CHARMM-style PDB file with segment names, atoms N, HN, CA, C and O in Angstrom:
ATOM      1  N   UNK     1     -34.404 -54.410-167.629  1.00  0.00      PROA
ATOM      2  CA  UNK     1     -35.034 -53.587-168.653  1.00  0.00      PROA
ATOM      3  C   UNK     1     -36.005 -52.617-167.981  1.00  0.00      PROA
ATOM      4  O   UNK     1     -36.783 -53.011-167.113  1.00  0.00      PROA
ATOM      5  N   UNK     2     -35.955 -51.338-168.391  1.00  0.00      PROA
ATOM      6  HN  UNK     2     -35.323 -51.018-169.097  1.00  0.00      PROA
ATOM      7  CA  UNK     2     -36.829 -50.326-167.815  1.00  0.00      PROA
ATOM      8  C   UNK     2     -38.244 -50.477-168.351  1.00  0.00      PROA
ATOM      9  O   UNK     2     -38.445 -50.883-169.496  1.00  0.00      PROA
ATOM     10  N   UNK     3     -39.214 -50.150-167.523  1.00  0.00      PROA
ATOM     11  HN  UNK     3     -39.051 -49.820-166.593  1.00  0.00      PROA
ATOM     12  CA  UNK     3     -40.604 -50.172-167.979  1.00  0.00      PROA
ATOM     13  C   UNK     3     -41.012 -48.781-168.428  1.00  0.00      PROA
ATOM     14  O   UNK     3     -40.327 -47.800-168.140  1.00  0.00      PROA
ATOM     15  N   UNK     4     -42.126 -48.701-169.132  1.00  0.00      PROA
ATOM     16  HN  UNK     4     -42.683 -49.498-169.367  1.00  0.00      PROA
ATOM     17  CA  UNK     4     -42.633 -47.421-169.611  1.00  0.00      PROA
ATOM     18  C   UNK     4     -43.234 -46.649-168.445  1.00  0.00      PROA
ATOM     19  O   UNK     4     -43.927 -47.221-167.603  1.00  0.00      PROA
ATOM     20  N   UNK     5     -42.964 -45.340-168.400  1.00  0.00      PROA
ATOM     21  HN  UNK     5     -42.401 -44.875-169.084  1.00  0.00      PROA
ATOM     22  CA  UNK     5     -43.581 -44.496-167.396  1.00  0.00      PROA
ATOM     23  C   UNK     5     -43.629 -43.054-167.871  1.00  0.00      PROA
ATOM     24  O   UNK     5     -42.925 -42.667-168.803  1.00  0.00      PROA
ATOM     25  N   UNK     6     -44.474 -42.265-167.212  1.00  0.00      PROA
ATOM     26  HN  UNK     6     -45.046 -42.580-166.454  1.00  0.00      PROA
ATOM     27  CA  UNK     6     -44.642 -40.871-167.559  1.00  0.00      PROA
ATOM     28  C   UNK     6     -43.546 -40.054-166.890  1.00  0.00      PROA
ATOM     29  O   UNK     6     -43.274 -40.219-165.701  1.00  0.00      PROA
ATOM     30  N   UNK     7     -42.913 -39.164-167.667  1.00  0.00      PROA
ATOM     31  HN  UNK     7     -43.134 -39.029-168.633  1.00  0.00      PROA
ATOM     32  CA  UNK     7     -41.834 -38.330-167.139  1.00  0.00      PROA
ATOM     33  C   UNK     7     -41.967 -36.905-167.667  1.00  0.00      PROA
ATOM     34  O   UNK     7     -42.555 -36.665-168.721  1.00  0.00      PROA
ATOM     35  N   UNK     8     -41.408 -35.972-166.912  1.00  0.00      PROA
ATOM     36  HN  UNK     8     -40.930 -36.167-166.055  1.00  0.00      PROA
ATOM     37  CA  UNK     8     -41.282 -34.590-167.378  1.00  0.00      PROA
ATOM     38  C   UNK     8     -39.937 -34.465-168.071  1.00  0.00      PROA
ATOM     39  O   UNK     8     -38.946 -35.048-167.631  1.00  0.00      PROA
ATOM     40  N   UNK     9     -39.905 -33.703-169.156  1.00  0.00      PROA
ATOM     41  HN  UNK     9     -40.710 -33.230-169.514  1.00  0.00      PROA
ATOM     42  CA  UNK     9     -38.651 -33.515-169.891  1.00  0.00      PROA
ATOM     43  C   UNK     9     -38.614 -32.121-170.489  1.00  0.00      PROA
ATOM     44  O   UNK     9     -39.643 -31.470-170.671  1.00  0.00      PROA
ATOM     45  N   UNK    10     -37.392 -31.678-170.790  1.00  0.00      PROA
ATOM     46  HN  UNK    10     -36.556 -32.207-170.642  1.00  0.00      PROA
ATOM     47  CA  UNK    10     -37.158 -30.393-171.445  1.00  0.00      PROA
ATOM     48  C   UNK    10     -36.542 -30.681-172.807  1.00  0.00      PROA
ATOM     49  O   UNK    10     -35.584 -31.447-172.906  1.00  0.00      PROA
ATOM     50  N   UNK    11     -37.085 -30.074-173.854  1.00  0.00      PROA
ATOM     51  HN  UNK    11     -37.863 -29.452-173.774  1.00  0.00      PROA
ATOM     52  CA  UNK    11     -36.551 -30.240-175.204  1.00  0.00      PROA
ATOM     53  C   UNK    11     -35.255 -29.436-175.316  1.00  0.00      PROA
ATOM     54  O   UNK    11     -35.228 -28.248-174.994  1.00  0.00      PROA
ATOM     55  N   UNK    12     -34.177 -30.090-175.777  1.00  0.00      PROA
ATOM     56  HN  UNK    12     -34.199 -31.055-176.039  1.00  0.00      PROA
ATOM     57  CA  UNK    12     -32.891 -29.416-175.926  1.00  0.00      PROA
ATOM     58  C   UNK    12     -32.472 -29.254-177.389  1.00  0.00      PROA
ATOM     59  O   UNK    12     -31.587 -28.458-177.702  1.00  0.00      PROA
ATOM     60  N   UNK    13     -33.113 -30.013-178.280  1.00  0.00      PROA
ATOM     61  HN  UNK    13     -33.832 -30.660-178.026  1.00  0.00      PROA
ATOM     62  CA  UNK    13     -32.751 -29.951-179.698  1.00  0.00      PROA
ATOM     63  C   UNK    13     -33.928 -30.460-180.529  1.00  0.00      PROA
ATOM     64  O   UNK    13     -34.599 -31.417-180.144  1.00  0.00      PROA
ATOM     65  N   UNK    14     -34.174 -29.815-181.673  1.00  0.00      PROA
ATOM     66  HN  UNK    14     -33.629 -29.037-181.986  1.00  0.00      PROA
ATOM     67  CA  UNK    14     -35.208 -30.258-182.611  1.00  0.00      PROA
ATOM     68  C   UNK    14     -34.504 -30.658-183.901  1.00  0.00      PROA
ATOM     69  O   UNK    14     -33.836 -29.835-184.528  1.00  0.00      PROA
ATOM     70  N   UNK    15     -34.652 -31.921-184.297  1.00  0.00      PROA
ATOM     71  HN  UNK    15     -35.194 -32.589-183.787  1.00  0.00      PROA
ATOM     72  CA  UNK    15     -33.930 -32.411-185.471  1.00  0.00      PROA
ATOM     73  C   UNK    15     -34.817 -32.650-186.684  1.00  0.00      PROA
ATOM     74  O   UNK    15     -34.311 -32.962-187.763  1.00  0.00      PROA
ATOM     75  N   UNK    16     -36.129 -32.510-186.531  1.00  0.00      PROA
ATOM     76  HN  UNK    16     -36.540 -32.257-185.655  1.00  0.00      PROA
ATOM     77  CA  UNK    16     -37.059 -32.717-187.641  1.00  0.00      PROA
ATOM     78  C   UNK    16     -37.912 -31.459-187.803  1.00  0.00      PROA
ATOM     79  O   UNK    16     -38.093 -30.712-186.842  1.00  0.00      PROA
ATOM     80  N   UNK    17     -38.435 -31.215-189.005  1.00  0.00      PROA
ATOM     81  HN  UNK    17     -38.288 -31.821-189.786  1.00  0.00      PROA
ATOM     82  CA  UNK    17     -39.336 -30.067-189.176  1.00  0.00      PROA
ATOM     83  C   UNK    17     -40.614 -30.252-188.364  1.00  0.00      PROA
ATOM     84  O   UNK    17     -41.143 -31.359-188.256  1.00  0.00      PROA
ATOM     85  N   UNK    18     -41.097 -29.158-187.800  1.00  0.00      PROA
ATOM     86  HN  UNK    18     -40.667 -28.259-187.887  1.00  0.00      PROA
ATOM     87  CA  UNK    18     -42.359 -29.196-187.069  1.00  0.00      PROA
ATOM     88  C   UNK    18     -43.505 -28.915-188.030  1.00  0.00      PROA
ATOM     89  O   UNK    18     -43.369 -28.106-188.949  1.00  0.00      PROA
ATOM     90  N   UNK    19     -44.634 -29.583-187.817  1.00  0.00      PROA
ATOM     91  HN  UNK    19     -44.744 -30.240-187.071  1.00  0.00      PROA
ATOM     92  CA  UNK    19     -45.821 -29.362-188.633  1.00  0.00      PROA
ATOM     93  C   UNK    19     -46.508 -28.065-188.213  1.00  0.00      PROA
ATOM     94  O   UNK    19     -46.301 -27.561-187.109  1.00  0.00      PROA
ATOM     95  N   UNK    20     -47.329 -27.541-189.118  1.00  0.00      PROA
ATOM     96  HN  UNK    20     -47.497 -27.951-190.015  1.00  0.00      PROA
ATOM     97  CA  UNK    20     -48.101 -26.328-188.843  1.00  0.00      PROA
ATOM     98  C   UNK    20     -48.942 -26.521-187.588  1.00  0.00      PROA
ATOM     99  O   UNK    20     -49.586 -27.557-187.422  1.00  0.00      PROA
ATOM    100  N   UNK    21     -48.936 -25.539-186.717  1.00  0.00      PROA
ATOM    101  HN  UNK    21     -48.412 -24.698-186.852  1.00  0.00      PROA
ATOM    102  CA  UNK    21     -49.714 -25.596-185.489  1.00  0.00      PROA
ATOM    103  C   UNK    21     -48.956 -26.158-184.305  1.00  0.00      PROA
ATOM    104  O   UNK    21     -49.506 -26.251-183.208  1.00  0.00      PROA
ATOM    105  N   UNK    22     -47.697 -26.536-184.508  1.00  0.00      PROA
ATOM    106  HN  UNK    22     -47.251 -26.460-185.400  1.00  0.00      PROA
ATOM    107  CA  UNK    22     -46.895 -27.108-183.432  1.00  0.00      PROA
ATOM    108  C   UNK    22     -46.807 -26.132-182.264  1.00  0.00      PROA
ATOM    109  O   UNK    22     -46.686 -24.923-182.461  1.00  0.00      PROA
ATOM    110  N   UNK    23     -46.870 -26.672-181.037  1.00  0.00      PROA
ATOM    111  HN  UNK    23     -46.969 -27.654-180.877  1.00  0.00      PROA
ATOM    112  CA  UNK    23     -46.838 -25.817-179.853  1.00  0.00      PROA
ATOM    113  C   UNK    23     -45.566 -25.976-179.022  1.00  0.00      PROA
ATOM    114  O   UNK    23     -45.392 -25.252-178.042  1.00  0.00      PROA
ATOM    115  N   UNK    24     -44.681 -26.889-179.377  1.00  0.00      PROA
ATOM    116  HN  UNK    24     -44.823 -27.477-180.173  1.00  0.00      PROA
ATOM    117  CA  UNK    24     -43.509 -27.081-178.532  1.00  0.00      PROA
ATOM    118  C   UNK    24     -42.314 -26.285-179.033  1.00  0.00      PROA
ATOM    119  O   UNK    24     -42.199 -25.963-180.215  1.00  0.00      PROA
ATOM    120  N   UNK    25     -41.422 -25.976-178.082  1.00  0.00      PROA
ATOM    121  HN  UNK    25     -41.515 -26.238-177.121  1.00  0.00      PROA
ATOM    122  CA  UNK    25     -40.236 -25.170-178.367  1.00  0.00      PROA
ATOM    123  C   UNK    25     -39.037 -25.706-177.593  1.00  0.00      PROA
ATOM    124  O   UNK    25     -39.195 -26.392-176.584  1.00  0.00      PROA
ATOM    125  N   UNK    26     -37.854 -25.391-178.068  1.00  0.00      PROA
ATOM    126  HN  UNK    26     -37.726 -24.833-178.888  1.00  0.00      PROA
ATOM    127  CA  UNK    26     -36.645 -25.717-177.326  1.00  0.00      PROA
ATOM    128  C   UNK    26     -36.713 -25.005-175.978  1.00  0.00      PROA
ATOM    129  O   UNK    26     -37.037 -23.819-175.903  1.00  0.00      PROA
ATOM    130  N   UNK    27     -36.406 -25.738-174.928  1.00  0.00      PROA
ATOM    131  HN  UNK    27     -36.143 -26.701-174.989  1.00  0.00      PROA
ATOM    132  CA  UNK    27     -36.458 -25.194-173.580  1.00  0.00      PROA
ATOM    133  C   UNK    27     -37.802 -25.387-172.899  1.00  0.00      PROA
ATOM    134  O   UNK    27     -37.930 -25.141-171.700  1.00  0.00      PROA
ATOM    135  N   UNK    28     -38.808 -25.826-173.655  1.00  0.00      PROA
ATOM    136  HN  UNK    28     -38.704 -26.026-174.629  1.00  0.00      PROA
ATOM    137  CA  UNK    28     -40.126 -26.068-173.071  1.00  0.00      PROA
ATOM    138  C   UNK    28     -40.146 -27.344-172.246  1.00  0.00      PROA
ATOM    139  O   UNK    28     -39.430 -28.301-172.540  1.00  0.00      PROA
ATOM    140  N   UNK    29     -40.973 -27.345-171.214  1.00  0.00      PROA
ATOM    141  HN  UNK    29     -41.555 -26.568-170.975  1.00  0.00      PROA
ATOM    142  CA  UNK    29     -41.122 -28.522-170.354  1.00  0.00      PROA
ATOM    143  C   UNK    29     -42.410 -29.242-170.714  1.00  0.00      PROA
ATOM    144  O   UNK    29     -43.472 -28.625-170.791  1.00  0.00      PROA
ATOM    145  N   UNK    30     -42.316 -30.558-170.937  1.00  0.00      PROA
ATOM    146  HN  UNK    30     -41.453 -31.059-170.874  1.00  0.00      PROA
ATOM    147  CA  UNK    30     -43.448 -31.361-171.384  1.00  0.00      PROA
ATOM    148  C   UNK    30     -43.487 -32.683-170.633  1.00  0.00      PROA
ATOM    149  O   UNK    30     -42.531 -33.039-169.943  1.00  0.00      PROA
ATOM    150  N   UNK    31     -44.581 -33.404-170.766  1.00  0.00      PROA
ATOM    151  HN  UNK    31     -45.357 -33.115-171.327  1.00  0.00      PROA
ATOM    152  CA  UNK    31     -44.720 -34.720-170.148  1.00  0.00      PROA
ATOM    153  C   UNK    31     -44.877 -35.744-171.261  1.00  0.00      PROA
ATOM    154  O   UNK    31     -45.734 -35.601-172.133  1.00  0.00      PROA
ATOM    155  N   UNK    32     -44.041 -36.780-171.223  1.00  0.00      PROA
ATOM    156  HN  UNK    32     -43.346 -36.896-170.514  1.00  0.00      PROA
ATOM    157  CA  UNK    32     -44.079 -37.829-172.233  1.00  0.00      PROA
ATOM    158  C   UNK    32     -43.962 -39.191-171.587  1.00  0.00      PROA
ATOM    159  O   UNK    32     -43.908 -39.318-170.364  1.00  0.00      PROA
ATOM    160  N   UNK    33     -43.925 -40.201-172.426  1.00  0.00      PROA
ATOM    161  HN  UNK    33     -43.969 -40.098-173.420  1.00  0.00      PROA
ATOM    162  CA  UNK    33     -43.794 -41.586-171.975  1.00  0.00      PROA
ATOM    163  C   UNK    33     -42.365 -42.044-172.227  1.00  0.00      PROA
ATOM    164  O   UNK    33     -41.889 -42.025-173.363  1.00  0.00      PROA
ATOM    165  N   UNK    34     -41.685 -42.456-171.164  1.00  0.00      PROA
ATOM    166  HN  UNK    34     -42.071 -42.473-170.242  1.00  0.00      PROA
ATOM    167  CA  UNK    34     -40.297 -42.896-171.265  1.00  0.00      PROA
ATOM    168  C   UNK    34     -40.254 -44.410-171.428  1.00  0.00      PROA
ATOM    169  O   UNK    34     -40.913 -45.153-170.701  1.00  0.00      PROA
ATOM    170  N   UNK    35     -39.469 -44.840-172.390  1.00  0.00      PROA
ATOM    171  HN  UNK    35     -38.934 -44.237-172.981  1.00  0.00      PROA
ATOM    172  CA  UNK    35     -39.216 -46.266-172.609  1.00  0.00      PROA
ATOM    173  C   UNK    35     -37.729 -46.406-172.881  1.00  0.00      PROA
ATOM    174  O   UNK    35     -37.275 -46.160-173.999  1.00  0.00      PROA
ATOM    175  N   UNK    36     -36.970 -46.797-171.871  1.00  0.00      PROA
ATOM    176  HN  UNK    36     -37.339 -46.996-170.963  1.00  0.00      PROA
ATOM    177  CA  UNK    36     -35.514 -46.828-172.004  1.00  0.00      PROA
ATOM    178  C   UNK    36     -34.992 -45.415-172.098  1.00  0.00      PROA
ATOM    179  O   UNK    36     -35.270 -44.590-171.228  1.00  0.00      PROA
ATOM    180  N   UNK    37     -34.244 -45.124-173.137  1.00  0.00      PROA
ATOM    181  HN  UNK    37     -34.018 -45.794-173.845  1.00  0.00      PROA
ATOM    182  CA  UNK    37     -33.686 -43.785-173.364  1.00  0.00      PROA
ATOM    183  C   UNK    37     -34.631 -42.896-174.173  1.00  0.00      PROA
ATOM    184  O   UNK    37     -34.411 -41.688-174.261  1.00  0.00      PROA
ATOM    185  N   UNK    38     -35.678 -43.474-174.764  1.00  0.00      PROA
ATOM    186  HN  UNK    38     -35.857 -44.455-174.692  1.00  0.00      PROA
ATOM    187  CA  UNK    38     -36.611 -42.758-175.635  1.00  0.00      PROA
ATOM    188  C   UNK    38     -37.762 -42.150-174.846  1.00  0.00      PROA
ATOM    189  O   UNK    38     -38.273 -42.750-173.900  1.00  0.00      PROA
ATOM    190  N   UNK    39     -38.164 -40.940-175.254  1.00  0.00      PROA
ATOM    191  HN  UNK    39     -37.749 -40.452-176.022  1.00  0.00      PROA
ATOM    192  CA  UNK    39     -39.324 -40.264-174.686  1.00  0.00      PROA
ATOM    193  C   UNK    39     -40.298 -40.017-175.831  1.00  0.00      PROA
ATOM    194  O   UNK    39     -39.960 -39.346-176.806  1.00  0.00      PROA
ATOM    195  N   UNK    40     -41.495 -40.556-175.712  1.00  0.00      PROA
ATOM    196  HN  UNK    40     -41.769 -41.101-174.919  1.00  0.00      PROA
ATOM    197  CA  UNK    40     -42.523 -40.418-176.747  1.00  0.00      PROA
ATOM    198  C   UNK    40     -43.499 -39.322-176.340  1.00  0.00      PROA
ATOM    199  O   UNK    40     -43.955 -39.279-175.197  1.00  0.00      PROA
ATOM    200  N   UNK    41     -43.818 -38.436-177.283  1.00  0.00      PROA
ATOM    201  HN  UNK    41     -43.448 -38.470-178.211  1.00  0.00      PROA
ATOM    202  CA  UNK    41     -44.691 -37.297-176.997  1.00  0.00      PROA
ATOM    203  C   UNK    41     -45.445 -36.923-178.265  1.00  0.00      PROA
ATOM    204  O   UNK    41     -44.877 -36.946-179.357  1.00  0.00      PROA
ATOM    205  N   UNK    42     -46.734 -36.575-178.122  1.00  0.00      PROA
ATOM    206  HN  UNK    42     -47.195 -36.556-177.234  1.00  0.00      PROA
ATOM    207  CA  UNK    42     -47.547 -36.115-179.246  1.00  0.00      PROA
ATOM    208  C   UNK    42     -47.848 -34.640-179.054  1.00  0.00      PROA
ATOM    209  O   UNK    42     -48.377 -34.233-178.019  1.00  0.00      PROA
ATOM    210  N   UNK    43     -47.509 -33.843-180.055  1.00  0.00      PROA
ATOM    211  HN  UNK    43     -47.079 -34.173-180.895  1.00  0.00      PROA
ATOM    212  CA  UNK    43     -47.736 -32.396-180.033  1.00  0.00      PROA
ATOM    213  C   UNK    43     -49.248 -32.145-180.115  1.00  0.00      PROA
ATOM    214  O   UNK    43     -49.869 -32.497-181.118  1.00  0.00      PROA
ATOM    215  N   UNK    44     -49.847 -31.548-179.090  1.00  0.00      PROA
ATOM    216  HN  UNK    44     -49.342 -31.261-178.275  1.00  0.00      PROA
ATOM    217  CA  UNK    44     -51.299 -31.345-179.114  1.00  0.00      PROA
ATOM    218  C   UNK    44     -51.752 -30.316-180.154  1.00  0.00      PROA
ATOM    219  O   UNK    44     -52.915 -30.321-180.558  1.00  0.00      PROA
ATOM    220  N   UNK    45     -50.855 -29.442-180.586  1.00  0.00      PROA
ATOM    221  HN  UNK    45     -49.910 -29.438-180.257  1.00  0.00      PROA
ATOM    222  CA  UNK    45     -51.215 -28.425-181.570  1.00  0.00      PROA
ATOM    223  C   UNK    45     -51.279 -28.955-182.990  1.00  0.00      PROA
ATOM    224  O   UNK    45     -52.142 -28.549-183.769  1.00  0.00      PROA
ATOM    225  N   UNK    46     -50.363 -29.868-183.334  1.00  0.00      PROA
ATOM    226  HN  UNK    46     -49.662 -30.197-182.701  1.00  0.00      PROA
ATOM    227  CA  UNK    46     -50.286 -30.370-184.712  1.00  0.00      PROA
ATOM    228  C   UNK    46     -50.639 -31.846-184.833  1.00  0.00      PROA
ATOM    229  O   UNK    46     -50.893 -32.332-185.934  1.00  0.00      PROA
ATOM    230  N   UNK    47     -50.656 -32.563-183.712  1.00  0.00      PROA
ATOM    231  HN  UNK    47     -50.450 -32.168-182.817  1.00  0.00      PROA
ATOM    232  CA  UNK    47     -50.887 -34.007-183.753  1.00  0.00      PROA
ATOM    233  C   UNK    47     -49.651 -34.797-184.144  1.00  0.00      PROA
ATOM    234  O   UNK    47     -49.706 -36.024-184.227  1.00  0.00      PROA
ATOM    235  N   UNK    48     -48.538 -34.120-184.386  1.00  0.00      PROA
ATOM    236  HN  UNK    48     -48.493 -33.123-184.319  1.00  0.00      PROA
ATOM    237  CA  UNK    48     -47.300 -34.777-184.793  1.00  0.00      PROA
ATOM    238  C   UNK    48     -46.727 -35.584-183.633  1.00  0.00      PROA
ATOM    239  O   UNK    48     -46.657 -35.099-182.503  1.00  0.00      PROA
ATOM    240  N   UNK    49     -46.320 -36.810-183.919  1.00  0.00      PROA
ATOM    241  HN  UNK    49     -46.377 -37.204-184.836  1.00  0.00      PROA
ATOM    242  CA  UNK    49     -45.722 -37.662-182.898  1.00  0.00      PROA
ATOM    243  C   UNK    49     -44.206 -37.517-182.944  1.00  0.00      PROA
ATOM    244  O   UNK    49     -43.596 -37.493-184.013  1.00  0.00      PROA
ATOM    245  N   UNK    50     -43.612 -37.421-181.746  1.00  0.00      PROA
ATOM    246  HN  UNK    50     -44.108 -37.440-180.878  1.00  0.00      PROA
ATOM    247  CA  UNK    50     -42.181 -37.204-181.619  1.00  0.00      PROA
ATOM    248  C   UNK    50     -41.545 -38.273-180.757  1.00  0.00      PROA
ATOM    249  O   UNK    50     -42.182 -38.841-179.871  1.00  0.00      PROA
ATOM    250  N   UNK    51     -40.290 -38.535-181.029  1.00  0.00      PROA
ATOM    251  HN  UNK    51     -39.772 -38.073-181.749  1.00  0.00      PROA
ATOM    252  CA  UNK    51     -39.453 -39.343-180.149  1.00  0.00      PROA
ATOM    253  C   UNK    51     -38.230 -38.496-179.826  1.00  0.00      PROA
ATOM    254  O   UNK    51     -37.485 -38.088-180.718  1.00  0.00      PROA
ATOM    255  N   UNK    52     -38.038 -38.240-178.548  1.00  0.00      PROA
ATOM    256  HN  UNK    52     -38.643 -38.572-177.823  1.00  0.00      PROA
ATOM    257  CA  UNK    52     -36.860 -37.528-178.074  1.00  0.00      PROA
ATOM    258  C   UNK    52     -35.968 -38.537-177.373  1.00  0.00      PROA
ATOM    259  O   UNK    52     -36.436 -39.582-176.920  1.00  0.00      PROA
ATOM    260  N   UNK    53     -34.683 -38.223-177.285  1.00  0.00      PROA
ATOM    261  HN  UNK    53     -34.303 -37.374-177.653  1.00  0.00      PROA
ATOM    262  CA  UNK    53     -33.727 -39.124-176.653  1.00  0.00      PROA
ATOM    263  C   UNK    53     -33.070 -38.411-175.478  1.00  0.00      PROA
ATOM    264  O   UNK    53     -32.455 -37.356-175.637  1.00  0.00      PROA
ATOM    265  N   UNK    54     -33.211 -39.009-174.292  1.00  0.00      PROA
ATOM    266  HN  UNK    54     -33.710 -39.866-174.163  1.00  0.00      PROA
ATOM    267  CA  UNK    54     -32.661 -38.426-173.084  1.00  0.00      PROA
ATOM    268  C   UNK    54     -31.151 -38.203-173.236  1.00  0.00      PROA
ATOM    269  O   UNK    54     -30.426 -39.072-173.721  1.00  0.00      PROA
ATOM    270  N   UNK    55     -30.705 -37.037-172.818  1.00  0.00      PROA
ATOM    271  HN  UNK    55     -31.294 -36.331-172.425  1.00  0.00      PROA
ATOM    272  CA  UNK    55     -29.300 -36.608-172.907  1.00  0.00      PROA
ATOM    273  C   UNK    55     -28.829 -36.388-174.340  1.00  0.00      PROA
ATOM    274  O   UNK    55     -27.625 -36.337-174.591  1.00  0.00      PROA
ATOM    275  N   UNK    56     -29.762 -36.258-175.285  1.00  0.00      PROA
ATOM    276  HN  UNK    56     -30.741 -36.300-175.081  1.00  0.00      PROA
ATOM    277  CA  UNK    56     -29.416 -35.926-176.673  1.00  0.00      PROA
ATOM    278  C   UNK    56     -30.345 -34.817-177.162  1.00  0.00      PROA
ATOM    279  O   UNK    56     -29.899 -33.684-177.344  1.00  0.00      PROA
ATOM    280  N   UNK    57     -31.614 -35.115-177.376  1.00  0.00      PROA
ATOM    281  HN  UNK    57     -31.977 -36.035-177.228  1.00  0.00      PROA
ATOM    282  CA  UNK    57     -32.571 -34.113-177.835  1.00  0.00      PROA
ATOM    283  C   UNK    57     -33.493 -33.639-176.722  1.00  0.00      PROA
ATOM    284  O   UNK    57     -34.320 -32.751-176.931  1.00  0.00      PROA
ATOM    285  N   UNK    58     -33.352 -34.232-175.535  1.00  0.00      PROA
ATOM    286  HN  UNK    58     -32.681 -34.954-175.365  1.00  0.00      PROA
ATOM    287  CA  UNK    58     -34.109 -33.781-174.370  1.00  0.00      PROA
ATOM    288  C   UNK    58     -33.364 -34.127-173.092  1.00  0.00      PROA
ATOM    289  O   UNK    58     -32.368 -34.852-173.104  1.00  0.00      PROA
ATOM    290  N   UNK    59     -33.873 -33.591-171.992  1.00  0.00      PROA
ATOM    291  HN  UNK    59     -34.681 -33.002-171.983  1.00  0.00      PROA
ATOM    292  CA  UNK    59     -33.325 -33.911-170.675  1.00  0.00      PROA
ATOM    293  C   UNK    59     -34.483 -34.206-169.750  1.00  0.00      PROA
ATOM    294  O   UNK    59     -35.359 -33.362-169.558  1.00  0.00      PROA
ATOM    295  N   UNK    60     -34.497 -35.401-169.172  1.00  0.00      PROA
ATOM    296  HN  UNK    60     -33.786 -36.087-169.328  1.00  0.00      PROA
ATOM    297  CA  UNK    60     -35.527 -35.768-168.203  1.00  0.00      PROA
ATOM    298  C   UNK    60     -35.286 -34.946-166.937  1.00  0.00      PROA
ATOM    299  O   UNK    60     -34.153 -34.815-166.472  1.00  0.00      PROA
ATOM    300  N   UNK    61     -36.375 -34.394-166.387  1.00  0.00      PROA
ATOM    301  HN  UNK    61     -37.295 -34.500-166.764  1.00  0.00      PROA
ATOM    302  CA  UNK    61     -36.232 -33.588-165.159  1.00  0.00      PROA
ATOM    303  C   UNK    61     -37.020 -34.200-164.015  1.00  0.00      PROA
ATOM    304  OT1 UNK    61     -37.018 -33.663-162.907  1.00  0.00      PROA
TER     305      UNK     61
END
């Protein structure tokens, strides 16, 4: 089982509406917490919490 760690990722798809003040975009590079295939990230502009999935809605770099 993989442990949680910090990773850089690129957003490839947005499947939920973004809240007002959101700062992330498709193609943007961000740092999140990886747990298995899931990448957890909080948008600093809106405070919205996101879960991205490696090789689906994001790509770990």
